[in-house]
Every structure is written in C-alpha cells, then in structure tokens.
DRENMAR-411524 format. One line per 4 residues: their letters; for each residue x, y, z of N, C-alpha, C, O. Coordinates in steps of 0.1 Angstrom, whole numbers, plus 5000, padded with zeros to 4 digits. Atoms other than C-alpha are relative to their C-alpha. Layout:
N
a> X,Y,Z,X,Y,Z,X,Y,Z,X,Y,Z  ...
//
This chain:
299
mlda> 5014,5000,5004,9198,5993,0807,4996,5014,4995,5001,5024,5000  5004,4988,5005,9182,6020,0786,4991,5008,5009,4983,5001,5016  5009,4992,4992,9165,6049,0804,4992,5009,4990,4994,5009,4978  5009,4992,5009,9138,6073,0790,5007,5010,4992,5004,5012,4980
rqvf> 4992,4989,5007,9163,6100,0781,5008,4994,4988,5008,5000,4977  4993,5006,5011,9184,6076,0760,4991,4996,4989,4994,4998,4977  5009,5004,5010,9154,6062,0742,4995,5012,4992,4994,5012,4980  5005,4988,5007,9141,6097,0735,5011,5006,4991,5008,5010,4980
dllf> 4989,4995,5009,9175,6108,0722,5002,4992,4988,5005,4997,4977  4999,5009,5011,9177,6078,0700,4989,5002,4989,4991,5002,4977  5011,4998,5009,9143,6085,0685,5001,5013,4992,4997,5013,4981  5000,4987,5006,9150,6121,0677,5014,5005,4997,5016,5017,4994
atrq> 4986,4995,5002,9188,6122,0672,5004,5003,4986,5013,5010,4984  4996,4999,5013,9190,6120,0635,4990,5008,4991,4978,5008,4994  5008,4993,5010,9177,6141,0606,4990,4990,4994,4979,4995,4990  5008,5010,5006,9162,6109,0593,4986,4999,5007,4976,4996,5001
ataw> 5012,5002,4992,9137,6109,0621,4988,5009,4995,4977,5005,4996  5010,4991,5004,9118,6139,0607,4991,4994,4989,4979,4995,4988  5007,5006,5011,9109,6119,0576,4990,4989,5005,4980,4986,4998  5009,5010,4995,9093,6092,0598,4986,5006,5004,4976,4999,5003
wtnl> 5012,4994,4996,9067,6116,0611,4991,5006,4989,4979,5006,4989  5007,4992,5010,9058,6134,0579,4988,4992,4993,4990,4981,4988  5012,5006,5006,9022,6126,0567,4997,4986,5005,4990,4978,4998  5003,5013,4994,9020,6097,0590,4985,4998,5002,4978,5008,5006
dged> 5015,5002,4999,8985,6082,0589,4996,4987,5007,4985,4982,5006  5003,5013,4994,8988,6050,0609,5007,4998,5013,5018,5004,5015  4993,5004,4987,8997,6035,0643,5005,4986,4999,5002,4979,4990  4994,5013,5000,9016,6005,0652,4990,4989,5001,4992,4978,4995
nkkk> 5010,5010,4998,8985,5986,0661,4989,4999,4988,4980,4992,4989  5009,5000,5012,8967,5993,0627,5008,4992,4989,5016,4998,4982  4993,5009,5009,8978,5964,0605,4995,5001,4985,4991,4992,4979  5004,4998,5014,8970,5979,0571,5013,5003,4991,5021,5011,4995
ater> 4988,4999,5008,8995,5977,0543,5003,5014,4995,5014,5018,4992  4998,4986,5005,8989,6013,0532,5005,5009,5011,5009,5021,5007  4995,4991,4989,8999,6027,0566,5014,4998,5003,5019,4987,5002  4987,5001,4995,9033,6035,0578,5000,4998,5015,4994,5005,5022
llvh> 5000,5004,4986,9040,6018,0611,5011,5007,5008,5023,5002,5007  4990,4992,4994,9058,6043,0632,5009,4992,5009,5022,4992,5008  4992,5006,4990,9070,6022,0661,5008,4988,4994,5019,4985,4998  4992,5010,5008,9080,5993,0637,5012,5006,4994,5023,5001,4995
tlsd> 4989,4993,5006,9102,6018,0619,5011,5003,5010,5023,5001,5008  4990,4996,4990,9118,6030,0651,5006,4987,5006,5018,4987,5009  4995,5013,4995,9122,5994,0663,5011,4995,4991,5022,4991,4996  4990,5004,5010,9141,5985,0631,5013,5008,5002,5024,5003,5001
wlkk> 4989,4991,4999,9163,6015,0636,5008,4997,5013,5020,4997,5013  4993,5002,4987,9170,6009,0673,5007,4987,5001,5017,4986,5008  4993,5013,4999,9179,5973,0667,5014,5001,4994,5023,4993,4997  4987,4998,5006,9209,5986,0647,5009,5008,5009,5021,5009,5006
qphg> 4992,4992,4991,9221,6008,0675,5006,4991,5011,5001,4981,5014  4993,5008,4990,9246,5995,0701,4991,4999,5013,4993,4989,5021  5008,5001,4988,9220,6003,0729,4987,4993,4998,4980,4991,5008  5013,5005,5003,9190,5988,0712,4998,4986,5007,5006,4977,5006
sgqd> 5002,5013,4993,9175,5960,0734,4985,5000,5004,4979,5011,5006  5013,5002,4994,9142,5946,0746,4988,5001,4991,4977,5000,4996  5011,4998,5009,9121,5951,0715,4990,4988,5000,4978,4990,4999  5008,5012,5002,9109,5915,0714,4996,4993,5014,4991,4982,5014
rerm> 5003,5006,4987,9106,5909,0752,4986,5003,5005,4979,5011,4998  5014,4999,4995,9074,5907,0773,4996,5015,5002,5004,5022,5008  5005,4986,4998,9054,5939,0772,4985,5000,5004,4979,5010,5002  5013,5000,4995,9020,5928,0785,4998,5008,5012,5007,5009,5021
qyff> 5003,4991,4988,9004,5952,0810,4991,4993,5010,4990,4998,5022  5009,5008,4991,8978,5928,0825,4991,5010,5008,4990,5008,5020  5009,4990,4993,8954,5957,0833,4986,4996,4996,4981,5000,4985  5013,5006,5003,8921,5939,0834,5000,4991,4987,4989,4989,4981
ssht> 5000,5008,5012,8933,5918,0805,5014,4993,4999,5024,4999,5003  4987,5006,5004,8960,5893,0794,5001,4999,4985,5009,4991,4980  5000,5001,5015,8953,5899,0757,5010,5011,4995,5015,5019,5002  4991,4991,5007,8974,5918,0732,4995,5015,5001,5003,5024,5000
qscv> 5005,4986,4999,8951,5949,0736,5006,5006,5012,5005,5019,5014  4995,4994,4987,8966,5953,0771,5016,5001,4999,5022,4997,5009  4986,4999,5001,9001,5960,0758,5004,5015,4996,4996,5022,4990  4994,4988,5006,9023,5991,0752,5004,4995,4986,5006,4983,4984
drrf> 4996,5004,5014,9033,5992,0715,5014,4994,4999,5016,4984,4992  4986,5005,5000,9070,5986,0722,5006,5001,5014,5002,5010,5021  4992,4999,4987,9094,5980,0751,5014,5000,4996,5019,4991,4989  4985,4999,5001,9130,5990,0751,5006,5000,5014,5006,5010,5021
dgvg> 4996,5003,4986,9144,5975,0783,4988,5004,5009,4977,4998,5008  5011,4996,4991,9123,5992,0811,4992,5011,4995,4983,5016,5002  5007,4989,5005,9110,6019,0788,4989,4995,4991,4991,4989,4981  5011,5003,5008,9075,6014,0774,4997,5012,4990,4998,5023,4994
veek> 5003,4989,5010,9066,6033,0742,4986,4997,4995,4983,4986,4989  5014,5001,5005,9029,6039,0733,4998,5011,4990,5001,5023,4992  5002,4991,5011,9021,6055,0700,4986,5003,4996,4978,4993,4995  5013,4996,5004,8990,6074,0690,5001,5010,4989,5009,5020,4989
viel> 5001,4990,5010,8982,6093,0658,4986,5007,5002,4976,5000,5001  5012,4994,4994,8956,6118,0670,4997,5014,4994,5005,5020,4987  5003,4986,5001,8938,6151,0666,5000,5006,5014,4999,4999,5024  4998,4994,4987,8941,6176,0694,4986,5004,5006,4983,5016,5009
kydk> 5013,4999,4994,8906,6171,0707,5000,4991,5013,5007,4981,5014  5000,5007,4987,8897,6158,0742,4999,4985,4999,5006,4977,5005  5003,5014,5001,8883,6125,0732,5011,4992,4993,5012,4980,4994  4989,5006,5006,8914,6118,0711,5013,5000,5009,5020,4990,5010
lidg> 4988,4999,4991,8940,6130,0736,5000,4990,5011,5011,4985,5015  5001,5009,4989,8927,6107,0763,5000,4985,4995,4996,4976,5003  5001,5014,5006,8930,6076,0740,5012,4992,5002,5015,4983,4993  4990,5010,4997,8960,6060,0756,5014,5004,5002,5021,4998,5010
algr> 4986,4997,4999,8993,6078,0753,5004,5003,5015,5014,4998,5020  4997,4997,4986,8991,6091,0789,4996,4989,5009,5004,4984,5018  5006,5010,4991,8969,6065,0806,5008,4987,4999,5012,4981,5010  4993,5013,5001,8987,6034,0792,5014,5002,5005,5020,4992,5011
slvw> 4986,4998,4995,9021,6050,0800,5000,5000,5016,5009,4994,5022  5001,5000,4986,9010,6056,0836,4998,4985,5005,5004,4981,5015  5002,5013,4996,8998,6020,0839,5013,4992,4999,5016,4984,5008  4988,5007,5002,9031,6007,0826,5010,5003,5012,5015,4993,5018
vfgg> 4990,4996,4990,9052,6026,0852,4995,4996,5014,5003,4991,5022  5005,5003,4987,9029,6021,0882,4997,4985,5003,4995,4982,5014  5003,5014,4997,9024,5984,0878,4999,4990,4989,5000,4978,4990  5003,5008,5012,9018,5971,0843,5013,4994,4994,5012,4985,4986
rpkd> 4987,5005,5006,9055,5965,0834,5003,4986,5005,4997,4981,5015  4996,5013,4995,9070,5930,0836,5007,5000,5013,5013,5010,5017  4996,5000,4986,9080,5919,0870,5015,5001,5002,5021,5003,5012  4986,4999,5000,9117,5918,0861,5005,5015,5000,5017,5017,5000
iaqs> 4997,4986,5001,9116,5956,0858,4995,5007,5013,4983,5007,5015  5004,4993,4988,9116,5975,0891,4994,5014,4997,4997,5019,4986  5006,4987,5003,9095,6007,0893,5011,5011,4999,5009,5020,4991  4990,4990,5001,9127,6027,0899,5007,5000,4986,5014,5010,4982
daaa> 4994,5001,5014,9139,6015,0864,4990,5001,4989,4994,5001,4977  5011,4999,5010,9106,6019,0847,4998,5014,4995,4999,5024,5003  5004,4987,5006,9097,6048,0823,4991,4997,4989,4990,4986,4984  5009,5002,5012,9073,6054,0795,5000,5013,4992,5001,5024,4997
iglc> 5001,4989,5010,9071,6076,0764,4987,4998,4992,4986,4988,4985  5012,5001,5008,9037,6083,0750,5001,5010,4988,5001,5022,4990  4999,4991,5012,9040,6096,0714,4987,5003,4994,4979,4995,4991  5012,4995,5006,9012,6117,0701,5003,5007,4987,5007,5019,4987
vikt> 4997,4994,5013,9017,6123,0664,4987,5007,4995,4977,5001,4994  5011,4992,5003,8994,6151,0653,4996,4999,4986,5005,5001,4977  5005,5002,5014,8973,6144,0622,5001,5014,4993,4999,5024,4998  5000,4988,5009,8976,6168,0593,4987,5007,5001,4976,5001,5000
gsap> 5012,4992,4999,8951,6197,0596,4993,5000,5013,4983,5007,5014  5006,5000,4986,8944,6191,0633,5001,5014,5006,5011,5021,5005  5000,4987,4993,8934,6223,0651,5007,4999,5013,5007,4988,5019  4994,5000,4987,8954,6232,0682,4991,4999,5011,4979,5001,5010
msak> 5008,5001,4988,8942,6226,0717,4994,5014,5003,5001,5024,5002  5006,4987,4995,8918,6253,0730,5007,5004,5013,5015,4996,5019  4994,4995,4988,8930,6274,0759,4995,4992,5012,5003,4989,5021  5006,5007,4988,8906,6256,0783,5006,4986,5000,5009,4981,5011
ltda> 4994,5014,5000,8919,6221,0772,5014,5001,5004,5019,4992,5011  4986,4999,4996,8955,6233,0775,5001,5002,5015,5010,4995,5021  5000,4998,4986,8948,6245,0810,4998,4987,5008,5003,4986,5019  5004,5012,4993,8934,6211,0820,5010,4989,4997,5014,4982,5006
fipa> 4993,5012,5003,8956,6187,0801,5015,5001,5002,5022,4992,5006  4986,4998,4999,8991,6202,0801,5005,4998,5014,5016,4992,5016  4996,5003,4986,8994,6203,0839,5000,4985,5003,5009,4980,5011  5000,5014,4998,8985,6166,0839,5012,4993,4994,5019,4984,4999
viaa> 4988,5005,5007,9013,6159,0814,5012,5003,5008,5021,4995,5010  4988,4996,4992,9038,6178,0836,5000,4992,5013,5011,4988,5017  5001,5008,4988,9026,6159,0867,5005,4986,4997,5012,4980,5005  4996,5014,5003,9032,6126,0849,5015,5000,4998,5021,4990,5000
qren> 4985,5000,5002,9068,6137,0840,5007,4997,5012,5017,4990,5012  4994,5002,4988,9076,6136,0876,5000,4985,5005,5007,4981,5014  5001,5014,4998,9067,6099,0876,5007,4992,4989,5005,4980,4988  4992,5006,5011,9090,6092,0846,4991,4995,4989,4994,4986,4982
vhvv> 5009,5002,5011,9060,6092,0822,5000,5013,4992,4997,5024,4996  4998,4988,5008,9066,6115,0793,4991,4999,4987,4993,4990,4979  5008,4999,5012,9040,6125,0767,5007,5010,4991,5009,5021,4995  4993,4992,5010,9057,6138,0736,4991,5003,4988,4986,4993,4982
fvhg> 5008,4996,5011,9037,6157,0709,5009,5002,4988,5019,5009,4989  4992,4998,5012,9050,6155,0673,4991,5005,4989,4981,4999,4986  5007,4995,5011,9038,6176,0645,5001,4991,4987,5012,4989,4983  5000,5010,5010,9028,6153,0617,5006,5004,4986,5009,4996,4978
dsgd> 4995,4995,5013,9040,6175,0588,5015,5004,5002,5023,5000,4993  4986,4994,4999,9072,6192,0601,5009,4991,5008,5022,4992,5006  4991,5008,4991,9085,6167,0627,5004,5008,5012,5011,5003,5020  4998,4992,4988,9086,6195,0652,4994,4993,5012,4984,4986,5010
mwpk> 5006,5008,4989,9080,6182,0687,5000,5009,5013,5007,5019,5014  5001,4994,4986,9071,6193,0723,4998,4989,5010,4989,4981,5008  4988,4992,4997,9089,6190,0746,5012,4996,4992,5012,4984,4987  4988,5004,5008,9122,6190,0728,5010,4993,5009,5019,4986,5004
nlgm> 4992,5007,4991,9139,6178,0759,4991,4994,5011,4982,5001,5016  5009,5006,4990,9124,6154,0784,5000,5008,5013,5011,5011,5018  5000,4994,4987,9112,6170,0816,5001,5015,5000,5001,5022,5010  4998,4985,5001,9115,6206,0803,4986,5006,4998,4978,5001,4990
qral> 5012,4992,5003,9087,6232,0804,5004,5012,4991,5012,5021,4994  4997,4990,5010,9089,6253,0773,4986,5005,4994,4976,4999,4996  5012,4995,5006,9064,6275,0755,4994,4990,4990,5001,4983,4983  5007,5010,5009,9038,6255,0736,5000,5006,4986,4996,5018,4984
pswl> 5000,4995,5013,9041,6258,0698,4986,5003,4995,4976,4997,5001  5013,4996,5005,9012,6273,0678,4992,4988,4995,4980,4988,4995  5007,5012,5005,9004,6239,0662,4994,4992,5011,4985,4983,5009  5004,5008,4989,8999,6224,0697,4989,5007,5008,4980,5000,5012
sevp> 5010,4993,4992,8979,6251,0715,4997,5014,4995,5006,5020,4989  5004,4986,5003,8960,6283,0710,5008,5010,5009,5009,5022,5005  4993,4992,4990,8980,6297,0740,5014,4995,5002,5016,4983,5001  4986,5005,4999,9018,6296,0746,5002,4993,5013,5013,4986,5014
epht> 4999,5007,4988,9013,6282,0781,4987,4999,5007,4978,5007,5005  5012,5002,4992,8986,6269,0804,5000,5011,5011,5009,5018,5014  5002,4990,4989,8972,6291,0832,5010,4997,5011,5016,5006,5017  4989,5004,4991,8996,6271,0855,5006,4987,4994,4998,4979,4988
wdld> 4994,5012,5005,9021,6244,0846,4997,4988,5009,4998,4976,5005  5001,5010,4990,9014,6224,0878,4986,4997,5005,4978,5007,5006  5012,5004,4993,8985,6205,0893,5001,5006,5014,5012,5006,5020  5000,4997,4986,8975,6219,0926,5003,4988,5009,4999,4977,5005
ppsl> 4998,5012,4991,8986,6197,0955,4987,4992,5003,4977,4999,5005  5012,5007,4997,8961,6169,0960,4996,5001,5015,5004,5002,5023  5005,5000,4986,8939,6169,0991,4997,4985,5003,4986,4980,5000  5001,5014,4997,8944,6134,1004,4989,4997,5010,4982,4987,5009
pdad> 5012,5002,4992,8918,6138,1032,4987,5000,4992,4978,4992,4996  5012,5000,5008,8892,6146,1006,5000,4987,4991,4989,4982,4989  4999,5012,5007,8904,6116,0986,4995,4988,5009,4988,4979,5004  5004,5010,4990,8899,6095,1017,4984,5000,5002,4978,4990,5002
eleq> 5014,4999,4999,8864,6109,1020,4992,4995,4988,4982,4989,4989  5006,5005,5012,8856,6101,0984,4999,4985,4999,4991,4980,4992  5001,5014,5000,8863,6065,0991,4986,4995,5004,4981,4984,4999  5013,5004,4995,8829,6064,1008,4988,5005,4991,4977,5001,4993
fkrp> 5010,4995,5008,8810,6082,0981,4995,4990,4990,5003,4982,4984  5006,5009,5010,8786,6062,0959,4998,5008,4987,4998,5020,4987  5002,4994,5013,8781,6069,0922,4986,5008,5000,4976,5002,5004  5013,4993,5001,8755,6097,0918,4990,4995,4990,4994,4989,4980
akmt> 5010,5005,5010,8723,6089,0901,5000,5008,4987,4996,5003,4977  5000,4991,5012,8728,6118,0877,5012,5009,5000,5015,5015,5010  4989,4991,5001,8758,6136,0864,4995,5014,4994,4985,5014,4986  5005,4987,5003,8753,6174,0859,5009,5009,4992,5005,5018,4986
eklf> 4990,4992,5006,8785,6188,0845,5006,4994,4987,5008,4981,4987  4994,5005,5012,8800,6185,0810,5015,5001,5000,5020,5011,5005  4986,5000,5001,8836,6176,0803,5005,5000,4986,5006,4989,4980  4995,4999,5014,8847,6189,0769,4991,4992,4991,4996,4985,4982
gkrp> 5009,5007,5009,8816,6174,0753,4985,5003,5004,4983,5012,5012  5014,4997,4999,8778,6174,0751,4993,4992,5012,4984,4997,5018  5007,5008,4990,8770,6147,0777,5006,5002,5013,5018,5003,5015  4995,4998,4987,8772,6154,0814,5008,4988,5005,5003,4976,5004
rfva> 4991,5011,4996,8801,6133,0829,5004,5001,5014,5009,4991,5019  4995,4999,4986,8807,6146,0864,4991,5009,5008,4984,5017,5002  5006,4991,4991,8794,6164,0894,5011,5007,5008,5021,5000,5011  4991,4993,4992,8812,6190,0914,4994,5004,5013,4982,5007,5014
ctgh> 5005,4996,4987,8810,6197,0951,5012,5004,5008,5023,5006,5003  4989,4995,4991,8830,6208,0981,5002,4989,5011,4993,4984,5017  4997,5010,4990,8848,6184,1003,5000,5006,5014,4998,5018,5016  5000,4995,4986,8850,6186,1041,5011,5009,5004,5011,5016,5014
tgkk> 4989,4991,4998,8882,6205,1039,4997,5014,4994,5005,5023,4996  5003,4987,5007,8865,6233,1019,5005,5001,4986,5003,5011,4979  4995,5000,5014,8882,6224,0986,4991,4994,4990,4982,4986,4994  5008,5006,5011,8866,6216,0953,5003,4986,4997,5015,4982,4996
iaia> 4998,5014,5004,8862,6179,0945,4990,4996,4989,4980,5003,4987  5009,5004,5011,8846,6161,0916,4998,4985,5000,5007,4977,5005  5004,5014,5002,8829,6127,0910,4996,4998,4986,4987,5005,4981  5002,5002,5015,8829,6114,0874,4996,4986,4997,4998,4977,5005
swpn> 5003,5013,5005,8817,6085,0854,5005,4999,4986,5004,5008,4978  4994,5001,5014,8834,6071,0823,5000,4985,4996,5001,4976,5004  5003,5014,5005,8828,6040,0801,5013,4992,4996,5012,4981,4992  4988,5006,5004,8865,6032,0793,5009,4999,5012,5013,5010,5018
hwqm> 4992,5001,4987,8886,6018,0822,5014,5005,4998,5020,5009,5008  4987,4993,5002,8919,6030,0806,4999,5015,5002,5007,5021,5009  5001,4985,5001,8907,6065,0800,4996,5006,5013,4997,5018,5015  5003,4994,4987,8895,6069,0836,5012,5007,5006,5010,5017,5014
ldva> 4988,4993,4995,8931,6078,0845,5001,5014,4995,5004,5024,5002  4999,4987,5006,8932,6106,0820,4989,5009,5004,4991,5021,5006  5012,4992,4996,8897,6118,0829,5003,5006,5014,5001,5018,5016  4997,4995,4986,8907,6121,0866,5011,5010,5000,5009,5021,5007
ltlr> 4990,4990,5000,8939,6140,0859,4996,5012,4993,5000,5023,4997  5005,4988,5007,8921,6163,0835,4992,5008,5010,4993,5021,5011  5008,4994,4990,8896,6171,0863,5009,5007,5010,5006,5018,5015  4990,4994,4991,8926,6177,0886,5005,5013,4994,5007,5023,5001
glgy> 4995,4989,5007,8939,6201,0860,4990,5012,5000,4994,5023,4999  5010,4990,4999,8906,6220,0861,4998,5006,5013,4990,5015,5015  5000,4994,4987,8912,6227,0897,4994,4993,5011,4992,4998,5023  5006,5008,4989,8896,6199,0917,5011,4993,5008,5020,4987,5002
aavk> 4989,5005,4991,8917,6189,0947,5000,4985,5002,5010,4979,5005  5001,5015,5000,8905,6153,0947,4989,4996,4991,4979,5003,4989  5009,5004,5010,8886,6133,0922,4997,4985,5001,5006,4977,5004  5004,5015,5001,8867,6099,0921,4994,4998,4986,4985,5005,4982
vfys> 5006,5004,5013,8859,6082,0888,4995,4986,5001,5002,4977,5005  5006,5014,5000,8835,6053,0885,5000,4995,4985,4998,5003,4976  5001,5006,5013,8836,6029,0856,4985,4998,4997,4977,4993,5005  5014,5002,5004,8803,6029,0836,4999,4992,4987,4989,4993,4980
ggvk> 5000,5008,5013,8812,6006,0807,4990,4989,5001,4986,4984,5012  5010,5010,5000,8788,5979,0796,5006,4986,5002,4998,4977,5004  4994,5013,4997,8813,5950,0801,5006,5000,5014,5013,5009,5018  4995,5001,4986,8820,5938,0836,5015,4997,5000,5019,4988,4992
lspa> 4985,5002,4999,8857,5940,0844,5004,4989,5009,4997,4986,5019  4994,5010,4992,8878,5913,0859,5015,5002,5001,5021,5002,4991  4985,4998,4998,8913,5918,0874,5007,4988,4993,5003,4977,4993  4992,5010,5008,8940,5899,0854,5007,4991,5009,5013,4981,5005
grgv> 4995,5010,4990,8953,5883,0886,5015,5003,5003,5021,4994,5010  4986,4997,4996,8988,5900,0889,5001,5012,5009,5012,5017,5011  4999,4989,4991,8979,5928,0912,5002,5014,4993,5004,5024,5000  4997,4987,5007,8984,5955,0885,4989,5010,5003,4993,5022,5007
ekni> 5011,4990,4998,8950,5971,0890,5001,5006,5014,4998,5018,5016  4999,4996,4986,8955,5973,0928,5011,5010,5001,5010,5020,5008  4989,4991,4999,8989,5989,0923,4997,5014,4993,5001,5024,4998  5004,4987,5007,8975,6015,0898,4991,5008,5009,4993,5020,5010
raam> 5009,4993,4992,8947,6024,0921,5007,5007,5012,5005,5019,5015  4993,4995,4989,8970,6029,0951,5009,5012,4996,5010,5022,5003  4991,4989,5004,8995,6050,0931,4993,5013,4996,4997,5024,4999  5007,4988,5004,8969,6073,0916,4994,5007,5012,4993,5020,5011
kskf> 5006,4993,4988,8954,6080,0950,5011,5007,5008,5010,5019,5011  4989,4994,4991,8987,6086,0969,5007,5011,4993,5012,5021,4999  4992,4990,5007,9004,6107,0941,4991,5011,4995,4996,5022,4994  5008,4990,5006,8974,6125,0926,4987,5003,5007,4980,5012,5002
gvvl> 5013,4997,4993,8945,6124,0950,4988,4995,4992,4977,5001,4992  5010,5005,5009,8925,6103,0925,4996,4986,5005,5004,4977,5008  5006,5013,4996,8902,6074,0935,4993,4994,4988,4985,5000,4982  5006,5007,5012,8893,6049,0908,4992,4988,5005,4996,4980,5013
dwnv> 5009,5010,4996,8864,6026,0912,4995,4992,4987,4987,4998,4980  5004,5008,5011,8860,5998,0886,4988,4990,5003,4985,4982,4995  5011,5009,4996,8831,5981,0905,5003,4986,5001,4995,4977,4998  4996,5014,4997,8851,5950,0912,5009,5000,5012,5015,5010,5015
elt> 4990,5001,4989,8871,5937,0941,5014,4997,4994,5015,4988,4986  4986,5002,5006,8908,5940,0934,5008,4991,5008,5007,4990,5020  4992,5010,4993,8932,5912,0942,5015,5004,4999,5023,4997,5004
//
C-alpha cells in the first residue's frame, strides 16, 4: 500500500513535474476546457508507475454530505490528495487543503482504510503574483500545518511559476521561502500544548450574542477570554462547516490554549450517517483542544 512519502516522492521525483505547476490556473474540480487539471495530470502519470493504485476507488468523505462535493480530489490507496490553487490570504488558505485533509485522516476515509494507514496531502499551488503570507498569518497558520504533520496530514505549498515547494521533504521544518512568507520562520513552529480542562469547560459555553475580535478580516469573528486554568481561550463563529477546523487551529496558532467554534451558516446541517462527524469532533478535541459545534446531534 502506498504511504504519504511514496506519493509525495512520485509527485515530485521527475523534472517533468515542474512543468505541471507552471502558470497553473485551475483545480481538479473546475471543469473548464481552458484550465489545466493538476490532479488529473498526476493521476495519469501515477497510473503508469508500478506503485500507482487507488485512483478510481471510493473517495467520499461523508462529512455532512454524501455528494461529490464531500470528496478529496484523488485517492491513492490510503492517501487522500486535495488540490487548491490559491493566493496566500487567510480566506484562501482555509479553503480546504488542511481541513479536508484532516477530515480524511480522522474519519472521512473509506472504511477499508484503517486510520493507521491513512494519510493526506493538501497541495496549495500559489497563483502567479500572489503576495507572501504576512508575519502575523505565518505565526498563526504554519504551526497549525506543523501540528497536522504529526497526524500524517501534510500541507505542501508549490510556487506556481518556478515549481519550488515547501516543505521539500515531508515532515521537515525548513526556512520558509520568500515567495511563501514575509519572514523565514514563524514565532514558534509548534502549537502550545492544548488545555483539555479548558476544552471540557468550553463544552458548556453557549454561542455569544456578539463577537468582538477580528480574525484577519473586517468582521468580528471571535471573542477571547480566560479559562478557569488561567490560560487564554477563544470562542468563534464561522459560516462554513469545513473551514471551522482551519479557523480553530489558526486561533490555536495565535496562542489560545483551547478553542470552541460554532457553525453560523444559513443551511441546517445533517450528519451523513456514517459517524464521520462524531469522529472528527472527538479527534479535534483530544489532539488539539478544539471543540466544534455544528448545532446538530451527532450520530
């Protein structure tokens, strides 16, 4: 069975790979004839390799949905691959590469794949002309990326013009290239240890009537307070149920020891019936001190 390192090595092993990234302007899920479909290209190449397998097998994630929108872009054995073509802005960074990959590993994968065999690679191909991450965004987001690596979830940034990438080896902490960040490294590479007692306390917290703090944007999205342990905690509201995972980890990166995120979208969510949502919620709390509340009873 392929593991994440083997898939990563296959994706980047040949000089031909650089040409695939250059001036890329489309994603696998954008079905326009004028766009180059990155994961389709990689799939065609992997099918020709002796280790290529799993491309056409089940890849539904069943995270509040049994539709095709609830899929990773490709599956290679137990490795899910999610592709995004993005700018290095907060609202673009949280649009799926990290969150969908976490969902895949923690519960969204097909049942024939054990969690010990599951991995995910979130490809973030940087659009031409994109400005690098600010120092503040780097401090918040990169520690979340590093924390996810320990769960076999790997976010890989690829420069859309040169094909340069970070990290160059899975699980490695290296200086950030200038196209990726304004600073060569975050204030710290690691999230502070989660405060699970504060996470338990947050279970009882109700959604505040008003959010007072801004999170990389103009609209207030969270409130900050102190838990009973004396550590900083945060309570946030977000309208996208996938992005709630990224928002929570970003707040952890900003120094909050425990975080609760409420779903505030206009569509009422319904569990897909395979226990995926319950598994995600349990894993995010035990591993990261994050409490997710989608305002539904989980089965």
